[in-house]
N, C-alpha and C positions, 0 to 999 in steps of 0.2 A: 504494500500500500504506500502511496506517495502522499505527501502533504506539501502545499505551497506555503512557504514562509516569506512574508513581506516585511523587509527590514527598513525601518527609518524613512518611509515615504511620508514624511511629516512636513508641515507648513514651514518650519524653521529651515529645512534643508532644500525645499523645492522653491519657496518664494521669499524666504527670510534672509537673515544676515549671513548665513552660511551657504546660500545658493550660488551656483556658478553659471547657471543657464543651461548646463548639460542635463540636468535632472528631468526636464520635461520630455525628453525623447523616449523615456521608458514608460510613460503613462499609458499611451495607446496600446502598445503590445502587452503591457501588464494587465490592462483592463480586459483585453481579449483572452488572455491566459486565465485570469480569474473566472471569467464567464465559463470557459471550458471546464475548469476544475469544479465549479459549482454544478454544472450539468452532469459531470462524471461522479458527483458526490464525494469528491476528495476534500479533506479538511483544508481550510485556509486559516493561517495564523499570522496575525499582525504583531510584530515586536518592534517597539519604538522607544527612543530615548524619552525618559521622564526623570530628569535629573533632580537631585537634591543638592543643596548648597555645599555639601561635603564631598561630592563625587570627584574622584581624581581626574577624570576627563576634563573638568572645568579648568584645571591648571594648564592644560595644553590648548584648549579651544575657546576658553572664556565661557561666560554664562550663555547657555543655549538650551532650547527644548526643556525648560524647567517644568517639573511636574505640575500639572494643572493649567499651564499657560497655553495660549493659542498656538504657539510654536511647537508644542508637543502633540498636537492633534494630527491624525491622518488627513491628508488632503481630501477635499470633497469629492474629487473625481474617483477616488478609491475607497470611499467610506465603507467601513466594515458593514456587512449585512447580517441579518438574523442567521444564526448557526456558525458564524465565523468566531474565532477566538482572538482576544486582544490581550497582549502581555506588555509589561513595561520593563525596560532595561536601564541599567545605570552606567554601563560601560560598553565597549565595542561589540562584544559577542551577544548574540541573541540567546545563547544558552546560559551565560553566567548569572546564576542566582535569579533566574526568571521563572523557573518551573517548566520551561519548554521541553526538556528531556522527559520529565514525568508525563506531561500531556501527550507527547508523541508516542510514548510507550503504551499509554492507556488506550490510544486510538489504533494501535497495531501498525504504526508507521515504521517502515524500513528505509524509505528514501526521502531525503530532505531536498526539496526544490527551493533553492535560495534565489530570491529576487530582491530588488530595491537598491539601496545606497549603503555604502560606497564600496565598490568592488575591491579596492586595494586595502580597505580598512575594516569596516564592520562585516562585510560579506566574507572577507578572508578570515577574520577571527571566528565568525560563526561557522565557517567551513571547517576550520581546525577543530573546534569543539565537537562538531557533528562527526568528523572523522574519528576522533579519539573515543567517541561513544559508540562507534560501529555502524553509523548510518552511511548509506550510499548517498552520494551528493550529485545533484544535477543542477546546472546553472544555465538558464536560458540567457544567452549573451545579449539579447536585445531588451532584456528586462532588468539589467544591472548597468550601473555607470559609476565612474569615478570623477574626481575633480578635474583631471586632465586626460587626454588621449593616451599619453605615455603611462600614466598610472592605471588606466583601464587595461591596456595591453599587458603590463607586467602583472597586474592583479589576476587576470584570466589565466595567464601562463602559470603563475604560482598555484592557483586553485587546481589546475589540471595536473601539473607536475608533482606537487607535494601532497595533495589530498585525493587524487584520482577522480576529481570532479569531471563528470561528463558535460561537455560544453555543447549546447544545442541551440536551435532557434525556437522561439515561442510557438510559431505555427506547427513545426514538427512535433514539439512536445504536446501541444493541444490535440493533435491527431492521435498521438499515443494514449492520451488520457481517455479519449472518447471511446 
């Protein structure tokens, strides 16, 4: 069983102070993939930053996506729907102290489909934690992006080389889910 994990598709990263303009390119393909996943009755799990003032990430990036703020909300184009799961994270990985592993195991998930932001950072750390927990990793390359093209390329290469991530396109993946 596969689950689609949507990482950090938040207002702060797509239209806020940490936006680079590259984030919008994943919205359309991700919307289509989520539709296919819902039709195929695959779990969809949103995991996004909801920082507290003491979180270590703030020392690197400054205050962003603070718990309860508008910046920590999923963008309206990708609003979670009934039956979707929403988890909060405090650091780069979608797995670190979020309950994601327990949720995936309770749902019988063996394959983590990682989507969202940022390929070289939060997707990479989430993939590492998924790998260490024994999940198969699939990354639809048109549903992830990084701050720069160079970081996108190195991030995808790292995911494939170090974690065995299968790199696919979202239309191919949607067909497989169907």
